[in-house]
Backbone as a chain_set.jsonl record, in Angstrom:
{"seq": "MGQWLPGFGYHDTSSLYSKLRQQFDYLTADEFDETEFFQYRGVWYSVKDFMVINYDSPFDKKRWNGYASDSYFSGVLIKYCYDGTVIVGTYFS", "coords": {"N": [[89.184, 110.602, 117.041], [90.478, 110.704, 114.39], [89.883, 112.389, 112.525], [88.301, 113.815, 114.848], [90.55, 115.366, 115.812], [92.445, 117.907, 117.182], [92.708, 120.239, 114.08], [91.569, 119.301, 112.079], [91.48, 119.266, 108.245], [92.341, 120.867, 107.874], [95.101, 122.621, 106.187], [97.438, 123.797, 108.27], [100.35, 122.744, 109.153], [101.245, 122.595, 111.61], [100.017, 122.068, 113.152], [97.715, 118.575, 115.232], [96.751, 117.018, 113.91], [98.175, 117.029, 111.491], [101.02, 116.101, 112.59], [100.349, 114.152, 114.065], [99.767, 112.779, 111.433], [101.919, 112.874, 109.882], [103.494, 111.4, 112.009], [101.893, 108.623, 111.436], [102.203, 107.664, 109.186], [102.092, 105.709, 107.339], [99.111, 104.499, 107.237], [96.462, 104.758, 105.701], [94.563, 108.011, 104.074], [91.654, 107.834, 104.699], [91.738, 105.354, 106.466], [93.28, 107.043, 108.077], [91.752, 109.183, 109.378], [89.683, 107.39, 110.88], [90.975, 106.052, 112.332], [91.321, 105.633, 116.107], [92.957, 107.107, 118.153], [95.562, 107.898, 121.145], [97.38, 108.905, 123.85], [100.089, 107.566, 125.797], [102.297, 108.151, 128.599], [103.437, 110.247, 127.425], [103.72, 110.321, 124.682], [102.544, 109.012, 121.511], [99.439, 106.299, 119.865], [98.394, 104.045, 118.134], [95.054, 102.765, 117.949], [94.686, 100.324, 116.39], [97.084, 99.369, 115.816], [97.125, 97.792, 118.268], [97.823, 94.673, 119.393], [95.114, 91.614, 119.273], [94.094, 90.397, 122.223], [94.599, 86.821, 122.579], [92.916, 83.497, 123.914], [95.358, 81.436, 124.597], [97.092, 83.475, 125.589], [99.595, 85.357, 127.953], [98.701, 87.127, 128.911], [96.381, 88.395, 131.311], [92.435, 87.641, 129.736], [90.337, 89.021, 130.719], [91.395, 90.801, 131.864], [92.448, 93.037, 129.906], [91.651, 93.992, 127.219], [93.688, 93.988, 124.502], [97.512, 94.19, 122.975], [100.837, 95.8, 122.267], [103.994, 95.432, 121.811], [106.565, 96.81, 122.567], [109.494, 95.804, 123.492], [111.36, 92.698, 123.59], [111.169, 92.002, 125.717], [109.205, 94.233, 126.475], [106.297, 96.119, 127.102], [103.2, 97.306, 126.103], [99.7, 97.503, 127.315], [96.592, 97.479, 126.878], [93.167, 98.248, 127.632], [89.686, 98.607, 126.474], [87.026, 100.379, 127.102], [83.116, 100.773, 127.04], [82.618, 103.211, 127.002], [84.131, 104.72, 125.413], [86.877, 105.339, 126.625], [90.103, 104.355, 127.021], [91.732, 101.94, 128.82], [94.911, 102.077, 130.163], [98.325, 99.912, 130.24], [101.811, 99.085, 131.0], [103.754, 96.44, 130.583], [106.364, 94.209, 131.739], [108.876, 91.494, 131.19]], "CA": [[89.563, 109.39, 115.728], [91.844, 111.514, 113.277], [88.847, 113.143, 112.185], [87.781, 114.642, 115.988], [92.177, 116.202, 116.174], [92.628, 119.536, 116.098], [93.649, 120.919, 112.285], [90.935, 118.607, 110.34], [90.043, 119.929, 107.399], [93.178, 122.255, 107.319], [96.66, 122.362, 106.021], [98.264, 123.967, 109.324], [101.163, 121.379, 109.917], [101.771, 122.668, 113.215], [98.681, 121.071, 114.256], [97.989, 117.867, 115.958], [96.502, 116.522, 113.321], [99.258, 116.842, 111.077], [102.092, 115.76, 113.146], [100.249, 112.774, 113.736], [99.259, 112.062, 109.923], [102.93, 111.981, 109.442], [103.826, 109.897, 112.485], [101.126, 107.85, 110.951], [102.181, 107.898, 107.261], [101.1, 104.31, 106.955], [97.742, 104.623, 107.542], [95.614, 105.618, 104.245], [94.217, 109.369, 104.804], [90.282, 107.56, 105.503], [91.943, 105.065, 107.933], [93.728, 107.85, 109.692], [90.681, 109.554, 110.076], [88.57, 106.51, 111.695], [91.317, 104.761, 113.775], [91.43, 106.065, 117.444], [94.291, 107.853, 118.972], [95.411, 108.273, 122.314], [98.757, 109.402, 123.96], [99.92, 107.653, 126.968], [103.921, 108.981, 128.723], [103.967, 111.26, 126.071], [103.964, 108.214, 123.388], [100.741, 108.448, 120.545], [99.28, 105.255, 120.867], [96.759, 103.867, 117.345], [94.499, 101.257, 118.837], [95.281, 99.258, 115.03], [98.72, 99.044, 115.922], [97.11, 96.747, 118.682], [97.275, 93.12, 118.626], [93.709, 91.033, 120.204], [94.587, 89.47, 123.458], [93.058, 85.691, 122.729], [92.753, 82.51, 124.489], [96.48, 81.497, 124.781], [97.488, 84.818, 125.871], [100.127, 85.364, 129.173], [98.177, 88.367, 129.551], [94.818, 87.542, 132.166], [91.967, 87.562, 129.265], [88.963, 89.654, 131.122], [91.478, 93.136, 132.038], [93.077, 93.45, 128.506], [91.797, 93.518, 124.94], [95.278, 94.154, 123.353], [98.382, 94.421, 123.362], [101.709, 95.924, 121.778], [105.793, 95.3, 122.18], [108.342, 97.776, 122.76], [110.553, 95.461, 123.028], [111.476, 91.687, 123.282], [110.493, 92.141, 127.374], [107.881, 94.702, 127.149], [105.008, 96.604, 125.982], [102.072, 97.987, 126.137], [98.605, 96.864, 127.299], [95.137, 98.41, 126.72], [91.751, 97.513, 127.676], [89.39, 99.531, 125.565], [85.635, 100.84, 127.369], [82.446, 100.975, 125.941], [82.51, 104.806, 127.174], [85.479, 105.063, 124.73], [88.183, 105.59, 126.749], [91.691, 103.409, 127.316], [92.779, 102.16, 130.253], [96.504, 102.065, 129.477], [99.321, 99.716, 131.551], [103.036, 98.818, 131.351], [104.294, 95.078, 130.692], [107.715, 93.661, 131.19], [109.068, 89.885, 131.595]], "C": [[89.633, 110.853, 115.289], [91.136, 112.151, 113.039], [88.351, 114.193, 113.721], [89.078, 115.314, 116.411], [92.059, 117.928, 116.146], [92.953, 119.511, 115.039], [93.117, 120.055, 111.499], [90.865, 119.385, 109.132], [90.878, 121.237, 107.009], [94.563, 122.279, 107.055], [97.906, 123.496, 106.734], [99.134, 122.88, 109.49], [101.576, 121.74, 110.606], [100.596, 121.704, 113.726], [98.575, 119.886, 114.626], [97.906, 116.893, 114.857], [97.484, 116.268, 111.861], [100.411, 116.566, 111.319], [101.813, 114.255, 113.222], [100.219, 111.868, 112.587], [100.696, 111.778, 109.683], [103.646, 110.982, 109.915], [103.061, 108.68, 111.72], [101.055, 107.629, 109.258], [101.569, 106.266, 107.057], [100.088, 103.655, 106.618], [97.126, 105.323, 105.788], [94.834, 106.418, 104.669], [92.414, 108.473, 105.207], [90.853, 106.338, 106.215], [92.075, 105.63, 109.247], [92.395, 108.003, 110.297], [89.778, 108.836, 110.804], [89.076, 105.614, 112.493], [91.254, 106.351, 115.018], [92.476, 105.791, 118.3], [94.437, 107.893, 120.863], [96.764, 108.226, 122.752], [98.991, 108.713, 125.426], [101.373, 108.299, 127.344], [104.077, 109.913, 127.821], [103.928, 111.219, 124.27], [102.746, 108.557, 122.136], [100.79, 107.008, 120.397], [98.206, 104.844, 119.219], [96.293, 102.566, 118.096], [95.058, 99.969, 117.411], [96.582, 99.406, 115.7], [98.381, 97.928, 117.503], [96.436, 95.385, 118.528], [96.245, 92.022, 120.368], [94.394, 90.285, 120.908], [94.045, 87.3, 123.298], [93.193, 84.671, 123.67], [93.993, 81.676, 125.493], [98.021, 82.371, 125.1], [98.515, 84.631, 127.328], [99.74, 86.649, 130.118], [96.17, 87.48, 130.482], [93.167, 88.975, 130.915], [90.879, 88.924, 129.657], [89.775, 90.929, 131.314], [91.952, 93.481, 131.043], [92.345, 92.579, 127.487], [93.131, 93.678, 124.204], [96.478, 94.218, 124.067], [99.276, 94.953, 122.666], [103.232, 95.805, 121.865], [106.893, 97.004, 121.918], [108.902, 97.242, 122.368], [110.102, 93.584, 122.98], [111.172, 91.357, 124.479], [109.504, 93.121, 127.757], [106.752, 95.45, 126.092], [104.138, 97.672, 126.624], [100.379, 97.349, 126.367], [97.365, 97.761, 127.165], [93.363, 97.639, 127.119], [90.506, 98.358, 126.984], [87.125, 99.357, 126.186], [84.572, 101.223, 126.705], [82.606, 102.573, 126.278], [83.541, 105.61, 125.818], [87.01, 105.151, 125.284], [88.727, 104.454, 126.961], [92.271, 103.346, 128.35], [93.89, 101.193, 129.521], [97.872, 101.392, 130.47], [100.78, 99.205, 130.347], [103.194, 96.887, 131.72], [105.842, 94.959, 130.591], [108.583, 92.146, 132.121], [110.233, 89.848, 131.781]], "O": [[89.035, 111.844, 115.708], [91.626, 113.234, 113.362], [88.061, 115.366, 113.487], [88.926, 115.954, 117.452], [91.703, 118.777, 115.33], [93.702, 118.563, 114.805], [93.643, 119.772, 110.423], [90.012, 120.272, 109.13], [90.561, 122.199, 106.309], [95.242, 121.831, 107.979], [98.896, 123.935, 106.15], [98.611, 121.92, 110.055], [102.746, 121.358, 110.646], [100.537, 120.817, 114.578], [99.725, 119.49, 114.433], [98.764, 116.019, 114.74], [97.365, 115.195, 111.268], [101.166, 116.698, 110.357], [102.509, 113.347, 112.767], [100.493, 110.668, 112.572], [100.971, 110.637, 109.31], [104.225, 110.08, 109.31], [103.777, 107.727, 111.411], [100.132, 107.488, 108.456], [100.476, 106.018, 106.546], [99.988, 102.618, 105.963], [97.547, 106.24, 105.082], [94.168, 106.038, 105.632], [92.099, 108.738, 106.367], [89.956, 106.183, 107.044], [91.703, 105.419, 110.401], [91.913, 107.388, 111.248], [88.975, 109.505, 111.453], [88.502, 104.746, 113.151], [91.178, 107.56, 114.804], [92.828, 104.793, 118.928], [93.482, 107.91, 121.641], [97.484, 107.492, 122.074], [98.252, 109.12, 126.322], [101.8, 109.036, 126.455], [105.224, 110.285, 127.574], [104.066, 111.869, 123.233], [101.853, 107.736, 122.345], [101.815, 106.382, 120.669], [97.145, 105.468, 119.216], [96.938, 101.668, 118.637], [95.711, 98.948, 117.627], [96.13, 100.104, 116.608], [99.351, 97.271, 117.882], [95.39, 94.978, 118.024], [96.465, 91.841, 121.565], [95.248, 89.53, 120.443], [93.183, 86.77, 124.0], [93.837, 85.157, 124.6], [93.825, 81.346, 126.666], [99.228, 82.161, 124.977], [98.195, 83.61, 127.936], [100.081, 87.059, 131.228], [95.359, 86.583, 130.251], [92.918, 90.174, 131.038], [90.698, 89.778, 128.789], [89.256, 92.019, 131.071], [91.999, 94.71, 131.088], [92.319, 91.412, 127.096], [93.204, 93.242, 123.056], [96.627, 94.281, 125.287], [98.732, 94.782, 121.575], [103.467, 96.953, 122.24], [107.571, 97.76, 121.221], [109.265, 97.411, 121.204], [109.035, 93.139, 122.557], [110.794, 90.186, 124.521], [108.959, 93.138, 128.86], [106.5, 95.369, 124.889], [104.381, 98.585, 127.413], [99.928, 96.698, 125.424], [97.497, 98.941, 127.489], [92.787, 96.622, 126.731], [90.896, 99.435, 127.435], [86.278, 98.559, 125.786], [84.762, 101.988, 125.759], [82.769, 103.139, 125.197], [83.557, 106.792, 125.475], [88.041, 105.063, 124.618], [88.006, 103.467, 127.107], [93.048, 104.144, 128.874], [93.87, 100.204, 128.787], [98.417, 102.112, 131.307], [100.657, 99.037, 129.133], [102.861, 96.274, 132.734], [106.51, 95.434, 129.672], [108.755, 91.963, 133.326], [110.773, 88.792, 132.11]]}, "num_chains": 1, "name": "protein.A"}
């Protein structure tokens, strides 16, 4: 979560908190602090940016909880586990 990132509460512009705050500037301060982030292949993602997989999705609902498109043909899939870990995969069509 944003509030657990190094640099939270400080005005250090080189901290991870400040860098991600700039990247996700569309989130309010409260939304940012309550949002969960993860890094996959060198790119930071916000769990809020993923669409929930519903019943008519081409993705297996039992394996994946959400997706975020990178392009028309590819994107990232996530499986959110109860212990707070995130399993991440890439899809191509």
